[in-house]
N, C-alpha and C positions, 0 to 999 in steps of 0.2 A: 814539230808538234810537241806541245808541252805535255809532260807526263803528269797524270793525276795520281795522287796517293791518298789513302785514308790515313789521317793523322789524329791522334788523340792528344790534346793538350790539357793539363790539369794544373790547378794552383791550390796550395794549401797554405794558410796563413797561421804562423805560430805566434804565441803571445810575445809581446815586445821584450819581455825579460830574458827570453832565450834566443831570440832571433838576432843574427848579426846585423850590424848597422851598415848595410850595403843596399844598392839599388835592388828593388824587388821585381824588376822586369828585364828580361833579355830581349833586346831588339836586334833581330838578325835577318839578313837577306835570305829569301827563298833559295837562292843558289847554294848557300852554305848548308841549309837544312837538307836540300836534295842531295848534296855531296855526302853528308853524314849518313843519310839513309842508304845511298848507293854503296858506300864503303861497308856499312854493316851487313848488307845483303851479300856483297861479294866475298867477304871474309867468313860468313856463316858456314860451318857451325862454330868457328873460333870467334872470339871477341875481336872487334875492330877497335882501333883507337887513333886519336889524332887531336889536333888543336886548330883553333881559329885565332889568328893574332891580329893586332891592330896597334895604332899609335899609343905609346905609353901614356897612361892616365886618362884615356879617352872613353873607355868602356865601349868602343866601337869595333866590332869584328869585321875585318876587311879582307883577310886572306886565309883560306883553308889549307891545311897541310895534313896529309895522311901520315901517320907514323907507323912504324913496324911494331907489331906486338911481338916482343922478344920471347914471350912465353908460348905463342901459338897454342892457346888454350881456350876451350869453350867456357871456362869459369873464371879466368883471371887475365889481366893485361898488365904489361909493363913496357914502357917505351924502350926501344933499343938504345942502350947507353951512348954509343958514339953518335947516333943520329940526334939524340936529345942534347948532347953537349954541343954539337954543331948548331942546333937551333938556338940555344941560349947565346952562343957566341955571335951568331948573325943578328939576333934581336938586340944585343948590346950595341952592336955597330950601327944598327938602323933606327934605334930609339923606339923599338916596338916591345910589346909584352903579350903574354898569353891572355886572351879575353875569354876564350871557351876551351875547356878540356872536354873532349867527348870520348865515349866508348859505348860499346853495345853489350846488351845482355841477351844471350841466345836462348835461354830457357826460363828466364824469370822476368818479373815485371821491371819496368824502368824506374827503379828506386835504388839509391846507393846502398851497397852491402856494407857490412862492418869493415871489410877490407878497404872498400872505396873510401869510406870515411876516415879510416886511420891513415891512409896514404895521401889524402888531399893536402897538397902543400902550396897551393896558389890561392891565397885568401882573396885576391881581387877577381878571381876567375868564376865564371859560370860553369857548373859541371852538368853537361848534357848527357843523358843516357837514352839510347835508342834501343827499344826492345823488339827483337825479331822473333820472339817466342811464338807468336801466332802464325806468322807466314814463312818464317825461315828465310831462305835465299830467294823465294818466289815473290812475285808481285802480290800485294795484299796488305792488310792492315799492319801498321807498326805503331808503336807508342813512343813519343818523343817528349821527354820531360826535362826541365832544367832546375838546378838546385844551387844554392850557395852553401858552402861547407867551410865554416870558420871555427877553429878550436873545437872540432867535434860536433858542433851544432849544425843541424841540417835544416835549411829553409827552402821549401819549394817555391818557385817563382813562376810568374806568367811568362809565356813566350809570345812576342809580337813579331810575326813573320811579315817582312816587307817585300815588295816586288823589286 
């Protein structure tokens, strides 16, 4: 039986002068969105984090990977360094790259914090935030939003969920 979830998707367009020149739509399979939401609920009240990787240069998210939040914090996330190093080593070998970096916000809206913006280091990536502020670890509404963050400029983008 397929789980149903309430999902809020929003898009804000910034003037071209400050928007990075990247694709303004994240196309992602429902299974990856479901996995991010499940991870966010399971780790609540701490922030969950992970990536969805795909073939280098394709902008096609194909494989979800949960990462360990080394901080185990409700307000901050950081990939566990050894796990992150192993991921980069594997991607180098397989010709893949990070397409989506995701994490959850447990008490605030799904919008990048100043810290999120300052630590965004993957210019090709879509940054997805899942907010569990309304429902916590329980079934209920969540907000899932996607952003591009390049050189400190934040652009919200549309999410197209595919079956």
